[in-house]
N, C-alpha and C positions, 0 to 999 in steps of 0.2 A: 037819170041826170045827164045832161049834155056836157061834153068836155068844153071847158072855157079856154079857147085858144088865145085869148088876150093875155093869159098868164105868161105865155111864151115871150111876148114883147115886154111885159112888165117886169118879169123876174129872170128872163133868159140871161141878161148880162151879169146879174148878180150870181147866178148859178155857175156861169162860166168863170167868174172870178174865184168862186169856191173850187172849181175844177182845177184852176191854176195852182191854188194852194195844195190841193191833193197831189198833183203831179210833182210839185216841188218837194213836198215832205217825203213822198214815196221815193223820189229819185235820190235824195240825200240818204234816207234810211237804207235803201237797197245798196247803194255804193259802199257805205260804211259796213253794212251787214255782210256783204260779200267779202270784204276784207277781214272782218272779224271771223267769219267762217273759215277762211284760209289759215288764219293764225291758229285757231283752235284745232283745226285738222292737223297742222304741222306739230302742235304740241302733243297731240294724241299719238302721232305716228313716229315722232323723232326724239322726243325728250323722255327723261326717266319716268318710271311708273307713277311716282307721287304727283308729277305734273299732269299725267294722264287722268289721275283721280280727280284733280281740280277741274280739268276740262270736262270730264264726265258729269260732275256736279252741276256745272254751268249748263250743259246741254239738257240734263234731266230736269232742271228747274224750269227752264224757259220752254221746254216741250211739254212739261207736265202740269203747267198752270195756265189758266185762261189769260189771254192777252189783255183783257179788261182789267184783271187783278194786277197784272204787271204795270199797267199804265197808272192805276190808282196808287200803287206803291211808290212809283217814281214821283208823281205829282203831289200827292197828299201826305204820304209818309216820309218822303225824302226831306222835306224841311225840318222834321223832328231831329234828323241827324245832320243838319247843316247843308243839305243838298236842296237849295231853293232854285227851282227851274221854272222858266216860263212854260206856258202850255205848248208852244211850238217846239221848244227845245226838248221838253219831256216826250212829246210825240215822236220826234225824230230819233231820240235815243231809244225809246221803247221799240220802235220798228226795227232799229239796227240790232239790238240785243236779241229780240225775238227771232228775226230772220237769221242772224248769225248762227244760232243753235242748229237750225235746220240745214243751212248751207254747209256747215262743217261736216255733217253726216253724209250729205250728198257728195261732197268732194271725196270724202274717205271711201265711200262705196265705189266711186269711179276709179280711184287709184288702185283699190284692192282687186278690181276686175281685170286689171292689166296683168298678163302672165309674168310671174317673177323672173322667168328665164330671160326675157328681153332685157330687164334691168341688170341682171347678173352678167349677161353677155356684154352689155355696154360697159359695166364696171371693169370686167376682165380686159376689155380693149383700152382701158385707161381714159374713157370719156368722163369729163367732169360731171359733178352732181347737177350743176346748173344746166349743162347741155342735155343731160338725161331728162331733166324736168321739162325743158321747153321743146325738145326735139322728139322725145319718145312718150313721156307720160301725158302731157297736156294735149297734144294733137289727138291721141286715141281716147283720152278721157272725155273730151268735149262732146264727141258724138254720143257717148253713153249717158252723160249727165244733163244734156240740154233739156230733155223732156221733163224729168223731175224738177230741174231748176226753173223751167218755165211755169210749172204748176205751183211751185212755192212762191214765185214772184207774183203771180196772179192772186194767190191767196193773201199775200201781204197787202197788195193794193186794195183788195176788198176789206181786209181787216182794218185798214186805215180809217174806215167809217166809224170805228169805235172811238177814235180820238175826239169825236164830237162831244163826248161826255165830259171832257176837260176843257171845253170851249175853244178847241183849235178851229179856226175859221175855214175848215175844209168843206167839201161839197155837201156832206150830210148835214153838218151844222148850219150851213147857209140855207139848205132846204127846210130844216126845221124852223128856222127863224122866219122864213117866208110863210110857212104854214101858220105860225103863231099870229101873223099879221092878217092873213086872208082866210084861213080855215079851209083852203082848197087843197085837201089832202090828195085827191086823185091826180090833179094836174101836176102838182109839185113833185110828188113821189114818182110819177111817170117820167117826168123830165130828168130827175135824179137817176132813176134806173137806166134810162137811155144813155146818159153820159157815162155811167159806170160800165155799161155794156160796150160802149164805143172804146173805152180804154182797154178793157179785157180783150175784145176782139182784135184790136190793133196789136196787142202784145202776142196774142196767139198766132197771128199771121207772121209777125216779125220772127218769133222763135221757130215757127215752122220752116221758114226760109233759111234761118241759121242752121237748123238741124240738117236740112237737105245739103247745105254747103259743107258742113262738117263731116257728113257721111258720104260725100260724093265719091271718094275713092272706093269705099266698100260697095256702093251701089254699082259703080262702074265695073268692079271686079265680078260682081254677081250677074251683070247683064249679059245675056248670051250674044256672042258674036255670030254663032251659027245656030239658028233656031232649032233645027232638027236635033242636034246633039244636046242642046239644052233640055228639050222636051223629053228626050230619051233618058237623060240623067234624072229628071224629076220622076219619071215612071219607075226607074230602078229604085230610087229612094223610097217611093211609096210602097213598093213591093217588099223592100227590106224592113220598112217600118211595120 
């Protein structure tokens, strides 16, 4: 069966409109999710144990249940308890809560990977908690968490396709509607896949460059100013290993 290229002109604009909704929903969901993750991480690391228990229950629920079920609970079960949300609002809240659970653990792992001696030394020098956070913890943490953060953000963008089941007019939903009108599965799903691939590839390139920027000092320190000495050092390390 030949590929019907006329579908690109007929439904390309509609799919791009769906892509716009996808980007908008994901952007709002990710921004709120990143903030939720920071709050949950702070609760786990700074507040009393009973607060940490609540934070852990939140994390375990949203990491231990399928995103599809979470969306159904928000959109279909929520009205039973007086939480009547539109499809768009339920989608954004769902992405935020789902992402926040993962982001919290990513933040926590990044903070725990920083040697405690650095923080204790800064406290002994009388440096404020805010200065310690922004001048010691975050600069080092960024280089460590950008890769898992990028993976999770990409996962959330792909998971946003699930929102089509509650009639959010995002890319997948628009594609399914086009298929119901034309029955051209191959052409429509190919265009949808290409658009998702374009989003994910752009995010991968963006986070790759951010990671290079965040770890520039480490790479500069490791780059050999004297090639002979650098090779000699590597040879010694191999022999010791």
